[in-house]
C-alpha positions in Angstrom: 20.5 -8.9 21.0 19.2 -5.6 22.3 20.6 -3.6 19.4 19.1 -6.1 16.8 15.8 -5.8 18.6 15.9 -2.0 18.4 16.9 -2.2 14.7 14.0 -4.5 14.0 11.6 -2.2 15.8 12.9 0.7 13.7 12.4 -1.3 10.5 8.9 -2.2 11.6 8.0 1.4 12.3 9.4 2.6 8.9 7.5 -0.2 7.1 4.3 0.9 8.9 4.8 4.5 7.8 5.5 3.5 4.2 2.3 1.4 4.2 0.4 4.3 5.6 1.7 6.7 2.9 0.9 4.1 0.2 -2.6 3.9 1.6 -3.1 7.6 1.1 -1.5 7.5 -2.4 -4.1 4.8 -3.4 -6.9 6.8 -2.0 -5.7 9.9 -3.9 -5.4 7.8 -7.1 -9.1 6.7 -6.6 -10.2 10.3 -6.2 -8.2 11.4 -9.2 -9.9 8.7 -11.3 -13.3 10.2 -10.4 -12.3 13.8 -11.5 -10.9 14.8 -14.8 -7.3 15.4 -13.7 -4.7 16.7 -16.1 -2.7 13.6 -17.2 0.3 15.8 -17.9 0.5 17.1 -14.3 3.7 15.7 -12.7 1.9 14.9 -9.5 -0.8 13.0 -11.3 1.8 11.1 -13.3 3.8 10.3 -10.2 0.7 8.9 -8.4 -0.3 6.9 -11.4 3.2 5.5 -11.9 3.2 4.3 -8.3 -0.3 2.8 -8.2 -1.1 1.7 -11.7 1.4 -1.2 -11.8 0.0 -2.7 -8.6 -3.6 -2.2 -9.8 -2.7 -3.9 -13.1 -1.1 -6.8 -11.2 -4.3 -7.2 -9.2 -6.5 -7.0 -12.2 -4.5 -9.8 -13.9 -4.4 -12.1 -10.9 -7.9 -11.7 -9.4 -10.8 -12.6 -11.8 -13.4 -10.5 -10.0 -11.3 -7.3 -9.8 -13.3 -5.7 -12.5 -17.0 -6.2 -12.3 -18.8 -4.5 -15.2 -17.6 -0.9 -15.2 -16.6 -1.1 -11.5 -12.8 -1.5 -10.8 -12.3 -3.1 -7.4 -8.5 -3.3 -7.7 -7.9 -0.2 -5.5 -10.1 -1.8 -2.8 -8.2 -5.1 -3.0 -4.9 -3.3 -2.9 -6.0 -1.4 0.2 -7.0 -4.8 1.8 -3.6 -6.1 1.0 -1.8 -3.1 2.5 -4.0 -3.4 5.6 -3.2 -7.2 5.8 0.6 -6.4 5.5 0.3 -3.7 8.2 -1.4 -6.1 10.6 0.6 -9.2 9.8 4.1 -8.0 8.9 4.5 -4.9 11.0 2.9 -6.5 14.1 5.1 -9.6 13.7 8.2 -7.4 13.4 7.3 -5.4 16.5 6.6 -8.5 18.6 9.8 -10.1 17.5 11.7 -6.9 18.3 10.2 -6.8 21.8 11.2 -10.4 22.4 14.7 -9.6 21.4 15.0 -6.5 23.5 
């Protein structure tokens, strides 16, 4: 069980890092929406291709995601990522420590 506990701990840490990186990608996407970024820039296209499907999903499912001209979907996505980080990653870490 020790090996499985260490594997689960490694998975928890990797998931935590992925969620941290996605948090920064969402923040960069918000900043890019405020400035007039070149839509043909490959970095801008990559950031939008990673974030826009999630934003669109939130806009469809949450009725108050767009209030007037204010789009709250990035904020709601960040809340979801933070929830996953607290709930999922901490649960995986606690389970890994119990198995070790």
